[in-house]
Each structure stands twice: as structure tokens, then as C-alpha cells.
MIGU-638376 format. One line per field, with one value per residue: residue number from 1; chain; x, y, z of N, C-alpha, C in turn. Coordinates in nm, 2 decimals. Layout:
N
resi = [NUM / ...]
chain = [A / ...]
n.x = [X / ...]
n.y = [Y / ...]
n.z = [Z / ...]
ca.x = [X / ...]
ca.y = [Y / ...]
ca.z = [Z / ...]
c.x = [X / ...]
c.y = [Y / ...]
c.z = [Z / ...]
END
This chain:
111
resi = [1 / 2 / 3 / 4 / 5 / 6 / 7 / 8 / 9 / 10 / 11 / 12 / 13 / 14 / 15 / 16 / 17 / 18 / 19 / 20 / 21 / 22 / 23 / 24 / 25 / 26 / 27 / 28 / 29 / 30 / 31 / 32 / 33 / 34 / 35 / 36 / 37 / 38 / 39 / 40 / 41 / 42 / 43 / 44 / 45 / 46 / 47 / 48 / 49 / 50 / 51 / 52 / 53 / 54 / 55 / 56 / 57 / 58 / 59 / 60 / 61 / 62 / 63 / 64 / 65 / 66 / 67 / 68 / 69 / 70 / 71 / 72 / 73 / 74 / 75 / 76 / 77 / 78 / 79 / 80 / 81 / 82 / 83 / 84 / 85 / 86 / 87 / 88 / 89 / 90 / 91 / 92 / 93 / 94 / 95 / 96 / 97 / 98 / 99 / 100 / 101 / 102 / 103 / 104 / 105 / 106 / 107 / 108 / 109 / 110 / 111]
chain = [A / A / A / A / A / A / A / A / A / A / A / A / A / A / A / A / A / A / A / A / A / A / A / A / A / A / A / A / A / A / A / A / A / A / A / A / A / A / A / A / A / A / A / A / A / A / A / A / A / A / A / A / A / A / A / A / A / A / A / A / A / A / A / A / A / A / A / A / A / A / A / A / A / A / A / A / A / A / A / A / A / A / A / A / A / A / A / A / A / A / A / A / A / A / A / A / A / A / A / A / A / A / A / A / A / A / A / A / A / A / A]
n.x = [9.01 / 8.99 / 8.91 / 8.86 / 8.82 / 8.68 / 8.93 / 9.16 / 9.14 / 9.15 / 9.39 / 9.57 / 9.46 / 9.56 / 9.81 / 9.85 / 9.67 / 9.38 / 9.11 / 8.79 / 8.77 / 8.92 / 9.11 / 9.36 / 9.35 / 9.23 / 9.37 / 9.59 / 9.45 / 9.39 / 9.70 / 9.79 / 9.60 / 9.68 / 9.94 / 9.85 / 9.72 / 9.90 / 10.05 / 9.97 / 9.91 / 10.12 / 10.31 / 10.48 / 10.78 / 11.13 / 11.38 / 11.55 / 11.44 / 11.38 / 11.21 / 11.17 / 11.06 / 10.86 / 10.48 / 10.16 / 9.90 / 9.61 / 9.26 / 9.03 / 8.96 / 8.93 / 8.60 / 8.50 / 8.45 / 8.45 / 8.47 / 8.76 / 8.87 / 9.12 / 9.34 / 9.63 / 9.88 / 10.11 / 10.38 / 10.60 / 10.91 / 11.28 / 11.63 / 11.83 / 12.21 / 12.28 / 12.05 / 11.75 / 11.47 / 11.13 / 10.82 / 10.49 / 10.18 / 9.93 / 9.59 / 9.29 / 9.01 / 8.66 / 8.34 / 8.07 / 8.24 / 8.41 / 8.68 / 8.94 / 9.24 / 9.57 / 9.85 / 10.22 / 10.46 / 10.81 / 11.08 / 11.31 / 11.43 / 11.50 / 11.54]
n.y = [9.59 / 9.78 / 10.13 / 10.17 / 10.47 / 10.81 / 10.97 / 10.86 / 10.83 / 11.15 / 11.18 / 11.00 / 11.11 / 11.37 / 11.31 / 11.14 / 11.21 / 11.19 / 10.98 / 10.96 / 10.63 / 10.51 / 10.21 / 10.20 / 10.36 / 10.19 / 9.94 / 10.06 / 10.10 / 9.88 / 9.78 / 9.94 / 9.93 / 9.70 / 9.72 / 9.86 / 9.70 / 9.52 / 9.69 / 9.77 / 9.54 / 9.39 / 9.50 / 9.63 / 9.66 / 9.58 / 9.81 / 9.83 / 9.66 / 9.48 / 9.48 / 9.28 / 9.19 / 9.14 / 8.98 / 8.97 / 8.95 / 9.03 / 8.98 / 9.11 / 9.44 / 9.66 / 9.85 / 10.23 / 10.33 / 10.08 / 9.84 / 9.69 / 9.36 / 9.29 / 9.02 / 8.85 / 8.65 / 8.42 / 8.28 / 8.09 / 8.09 / 8.14 / 8.09 / 8.20 / 8.23 / 8.35 / 8.60 / 8.67 / 8.56 / 8.63 / 8.50 / 8.62 / 8.60 / 8.80 / 8.85 / 9.00 / 9.08 / 9.19 / 9.30 / 9.13 / 8.87 / 8.93 / 8.81 / 9.02 / 9.09 / 8.85 / 8.83 / 8.79 / 8.86 / 8.93 / 8.96 / 9.09 / 9.01 / 9.19 / 9.15]
n.z = [9.99 / 9.78 / 9.61 / 9.26 / 9.24 / 9.15 / 9.26 / 9.25 / 8.92 / 8.86 / 8.97 / 8.76 / 8.50 / 8.52 / 8.52 / 8.24 / 8.08 / 7.83 / 7.85 / 8.09 / 8.28 / 7.99 / 7.87 / 7.90 / 8.11 / 8.28 / 8.30 / 8.44 / 8.69 / 8.81 / 8.82 / 8.97 / 9.23 / 9.29 / 9.38 / 9.60 / 9.79 / 9.82 / 9.94 / 10.17 / 10.33 / 10.36 / 10.57 / 10.82 / 10.60 / 10.60 / 10.56 / 10.29 / 10.11 / 9.80 / 9.53 / 9.28 / 9.08 / 8.87 / 8.72 / 8.54 / 8.46 / 8.29 / 8.32 / 8.33 / 8.27 / 8.54 / 8.63 / 8.63 / 8.96 / 9.06 / 9.30 / 9.41 / 9.55 / 9.71 / 9.70 / 9.89 / 9.88 / 10.07 / 9.82 / 9.80 / 10.01 / 10.03 / 10.02 / 9.85 / 9.73 / 9.93 / 9.98 / 10.05 / 9.90 / 9.87 / 9.73 / 9.61 / 9.59 / 9.42 / 9.37 / 9.22 / 9.24 / 9.11 / 9.07 / 9.18 / 9.23 / 8.99 / 8.81 / 8.79 / 8.81 / 8.78 / 8.96 / 9.05 / 9.23 / 9.32 / 9.56 / 9.75 / 10.03 / 10.31 / 10.56]
ca.x = [8.93 / 9.04 / 8.79 / 8.92 / 8.74 / 8.73 / 9.01 / 9.27 / 9.14 / 9.19 / 9.56 / 9.62 / 9.47 / 9.66 / 9.99 / 9.86 / 9.55 / 9.26 / 8.93 / 8.79 / 8.78 / 8.98 / 9.14 / 9.48 / 9.33 / 9.11 / 9.49 / 9.67 / 9.44 / 9.42 / 9.85 / 9.80 / 9.54 / 9.78 / 10.07 / 9.84 / 9.68 / 10.04 / 10.18 / 9.87 / 9.93 / 10.28 / 10.35 / 10.57 / 10.89 / 11.24 / 11.48 / 11.63 / 11.34 / 11.39 / 11.06 / 11.27 / 11.04 / 10.66 / 10.43 / 10.05 / 9.81 / 9.45 / 9.16 / 8.89 / 8.93 / 8.79 / 8.52 / 8.55 / 8.35 / 8.44 / 8.54 / 8.85 / 8.90 / 9.26 / 9.40 / 9.77 / 9.92 / 10.30 / 10.37 / 10.74 / 11.05 / 11.40 / 11.75 / 11.95 / 12.32 / 12.27 / 11.94 / 11.61 / 11.37 / 10.97 / 10.75 / 10.44 / 10.08 / 9.85 / 9.51 / 9.17 / 8.84 / 8.58 / 8.22 / 8.00 / 8.37 / 8.47 / 8.87 / 9.04 / 9.39 / 9.65 / 10.02 / 10.31 / 10.58 / 10.94 / 11.11 / 11.45 / 11.37 / 11.61 / 11.51]
ca.y = [9.63 / 9.92 / 10.16 / 10.28 / 10.61 / 10.96 / 11.12 / 10.83 / 10.87 / 11.23 / 11.20 / 10.90 / 11.19 / 11.47 / 11.29 / 11.13 / 11.28 / 11.07 / 11.04 / 10.89 / 10.48 / 10.42 / 10.10 / 10.21 / 10.40 / 10.14 / 9.91 / 10.11 / 10.10 / 9.77 / 9.78 / 10.11 / 9.88 / 9.56 / 9.76 / 9.93 / 9.59 / 9.46 / 9.78 / 9.79 / 9.42 / 9.38 / 9.57 / 9.69 / 9.59 / 9.61 / 9.90 / 9.79 / 9.54 / 9.53 / 9.46 / 9.23 / 9.14 / 9.11 / 8.95 / 9.02 / 8.91 / 9.08 / 8.89 / 9.17 / 9.57 / 9.76 / 9.97 / 10.36 / 10.32 / 9.96 / 9.83 / 9.55 / 9.31 / 9.25 / 8.92 / 8.85 / 8.55 / 8.43 / 8.16 / 8.02 / 8.16 / 8.08 / 8.15 / 8.16 / 8.32 / 8.44 / 8.66 / 8.60 / 8.57 / 8.65 / 8.50 / 8.65 / 8.61 / 8.93 / 8.86 / 9.13 / 9.04 / 9.35 / 9.31 / 8.97 / 8.79 / 8.88 / 8.79 / 9.08 / 9.04 / 8.74 / 8.89 / 8.75 / 8.95 / 8.86 / 9.01 / 9.03 / 9.04 / 9.26 / 9.13]
ca.z = [9.91 / 9.68 / 9.50 / 9.15 / 9.24 / 9.09 / 9.29 / 9.14 / 8.80 / 8.84 / 8.90 / 8.64 / 8.42 / 8.56 / 8.42 / 8.11 / 8.01 / 7.80 / 7.88 / 8.18 / 8.24 / 7.94 / 7.93 / 7.95 / 8.28 / 8.43 / 8.31 / 8.55 / 8.83 / 8.84 / 8.90 / 9.13 / 9.35 / 9.30 / 9.47 / 9.72 / 9.81 / 9.89 / 10.06 / 10.29 / 10.38 / 10.36 / 10.66 / 10.79 / 10.52 / 10.63 / 10.47 / 10.15 / 10.04 / 9.63 / 9.43 / 9.13 / 8.93 / 8.84 / 8.64 / 8.58 / 8.41 / 8.29 / 8.34 / 8.27 / 8.32 / 8.62 / 8.56 / 8.77 / 9.04 / 9.09 / 9.44 / 9.36 / 9.63 / 9.67 / 9.81 / 9.89 / 9.93 / 9.97 / 9.79 / 9.86 / 10.02 / 10.02 / 10.02 / 9.72 / 9.73 / 10.10 / 9.98 / 10.11 / 9.82 / 9.88 / 9.63 / 9.65 / 9.49 / 9.45 / 9.30 / 9.22 / 9.18 / 9.11 / 9.13 / 9.18 / 9.22 / 8.81 / 8.80 / 8.71 / 8.74 / 8.85 / 8.96 / 9.08 / 9.30 / 9.33 / 9.60 / 9.76 / 10.12 / 10.33 / 10.72]
c.x = [8.96 / 8.95 / 8.92 / 8.79 / 8.76 / 8.87 / 9.15 / 9.26 / 9.18 / 9.33 / 9.63 / 9.56 / 9.53 / 9.81 / 10.00 / 9.80 / 9.48 / 9.17 / 8.91 / 8.70 / 8.83 / 9.02 / 9.26 / 9.47 / 9.28 / 9.32 / 9.55 / 9.58 / 9.42 / 9.57 / 9.81 / 9.76 / 9.62 / 9.86 / 9.98 / 9.76 / 9.82 / 10.08 / 10.10 / 9.90 / 10.04 / 10.36 / 10.39 / 10.68 / 10.98 / 11.31 / 11.54 / 11.56 / 11.40 / 11.20 / 11.18 / 11.21 / 10.89 / 10.59 / 10.28 / 9.99 / 9.65 / 9.40 / 9.05 / 8.93 / 8.83 / 8.72 / 8.57 / 8.43 / 8.39 / 8.51 / 8.63 / 8.90 / 9.07 / 9.31 / 9.54 / 9.80 / 10.08 / 10.29 / 10.50 / 10.88 / 11.12 / 11.54 / 11.83 / 12.06 / 12.30 / 12.18 / 11.86 / 11.49 / 11.23 / 10.89 / 10.58 / 10.33 / 9.97 / 9.70 / 9.32 / 9.09 / 8.72 / 8.41 / 8.11 / 8.09 / 8.47 / 8.59 / 8.88 / 9.17 / 9.48 / 9.80 / 10.05 / 10.43 / 10.69 / 11.01 / 11.20 / 11.41 / 11.47 / 11.65 / 11.59]
c.y = [9.79 / 9.94 / 10.23 / 10.36 / 10.73 / 11.03 / 11.01 / 10.86 / 11.01 / 11.28 / 11.13 / 11.02 / 11.31 / 11.45 / 11.19 / 11.13 / 11.17 / 11.09 / 10.91 / 10.72 / 10.44 / 10.30 / 10.13 / 10.29 / 10.29 / 10.00 / 9.94 / 10.12 / 10.04 / 9.75 / 9.85 / 9.99 / 9.76 / 9.63 / 9.79 / 9.82 / 9.56 / 9.54 / 9.80 / 9.64 / 9.39 / 9.45 / 9.55 / 9.63 / 9.65 / 9.74 / 9.82 / 9.66 / 9.56 / 9.45 / 9.40 / 9.19 / 9.10 / 9.03 / 8.93 / 9.00 / 8.91 / 9.02 / 8.97 / 9.35 / 9.62 / 9.88 / 10.12 / 10.35 / 10.17 / 9.92 / 9.72 / 9.55 / 9.20 / 9.13 / 8.90 / 8.69 / 8.45 / 8.26 / 8.04 / 8.16 / 8.07 / 8.16 / 8.11 / 8.28 / 8.41 / 8.55 / 8.62 / 8.64 / 8.52 / 8.59 / 8.52 / 8.65 / 8.72 / 8.87 / 8.96 / 9.02 / 9.15 / 9.32 / 9.16 / 8.87 / 8.79 / 8.88 / 8.95 / 9.10 / 8.91 / 8.80 / 8.80 / 8.86 / 8.89 / 8.95 / 8.98 / 9.10 / 9.07 / 9.22 / 9.00]
c.z = [9.90 / 9.60 / 9.40 / 9.13 / 9.17 / 9.12 / 9.22 / 9.01 / 8.75 / 8.82 / 8.79 / 8.52 / 8.41 / 8.46 / 8.29 / 8.03 / 7.92 / 7.88 / 8.02 / 8.15 / 8.08 / 7.98 / 7.94 / 8.10 / 8.34 / 8.40 / 8.42 / 8.69 / 8.87 / 8.88 / 9.03 / 9.23 / 9.38 / 9.42 / 9.60 / 9.77 / 9.91 / 9.95 / 10.18 / 10.38 / 10.44 / 10.46 / 10.81 / 10.72 / 10.59 / 10.54 / 10.41 / 10.09 / 9.89 / 9.58 / 9.31 / 9.05 / 8.99 / 8.75 / 8.61 / 8.44 / 8.42 / 8.27 / 8.27 / 8.33 / 8.41 / 8.57 / 8.68 / 8.81 / 9.13 / 9.23 / 9.39 / 9.54 / 9.59 / 9.79 / 9.78 / 9.96 / 9.90 / 9.93 / 9.78 / 9.91 / 10.06 / 9.99 / 9.87 / 9.71 / 9.81 / 10.06 / 10.00 / 9.98 / 9.85 / 9.76 / 9.65 / 9.54 / 9.52 / 9.32 / 9.33 / 9.14 / 9.23 / 9.18 / 9.10 / 9.17 / 9.04 / 8.83 / 8.73 / 8.68 / 8.82 / 8.83 / 9.09 / 9.16 / 9.37 / 9.42 / 9.67 / 9.92 / 10.22 / 10.48 / 10.74]
END
């Protein structure tokens, strides 16, 4: 679980300005916490991994102070042109299981 907290919002605002809880800030918090969920779960990662692509579909925007449950699932692993590819699905849900986003991350795995 990751929380869209005041500290995250303050760091975002110091870079981009804007008001607390704006749509741009909330969408950014979803992406930031999607990546935090992935990075905290898929560890350790071998040096040389590449984040090749990601697709993100927003369902609802998280609200300031909202806890987000981040789930990561491996969709596939394959070798193409002598490289190891891993496809992950990352989903985020908020209060009462409200769907926030669905993402697919494509990684070139260095191990």
C-alpha cells in the first residue's frame, strides 16, 4: 500500500506548482505510487534492466490522503532476439476497492 500524502504532494508542487489535489497532481500521484509499488515489490533487480514501455489507463483519480493498494502480477516472460522480456500488470485501487488505474510495464530483464 502507498499513500498519497502531504509530503508527496508538497514535493510535486515544489516542482510543478499548482494547487493541492489538482487533476494533474492526482494523476501524477497515481503514476508515482504505481512505480513505488513495482520498485518495492520487484526487488532486487539486476543492474542493466531497462524499462522499455508502459501503458496506463486511469479509472479514477486518487484523493489527497488516500491509501492506494498496488498489486503487481507477472503476465508473461519470453526471450526475443536474445533478450529476456518481462510483462507486468500493475493495478491500483483506492478506498473501498475503487479502481484507480491499470498499467502494463514491459521490461528487458538483464539477468
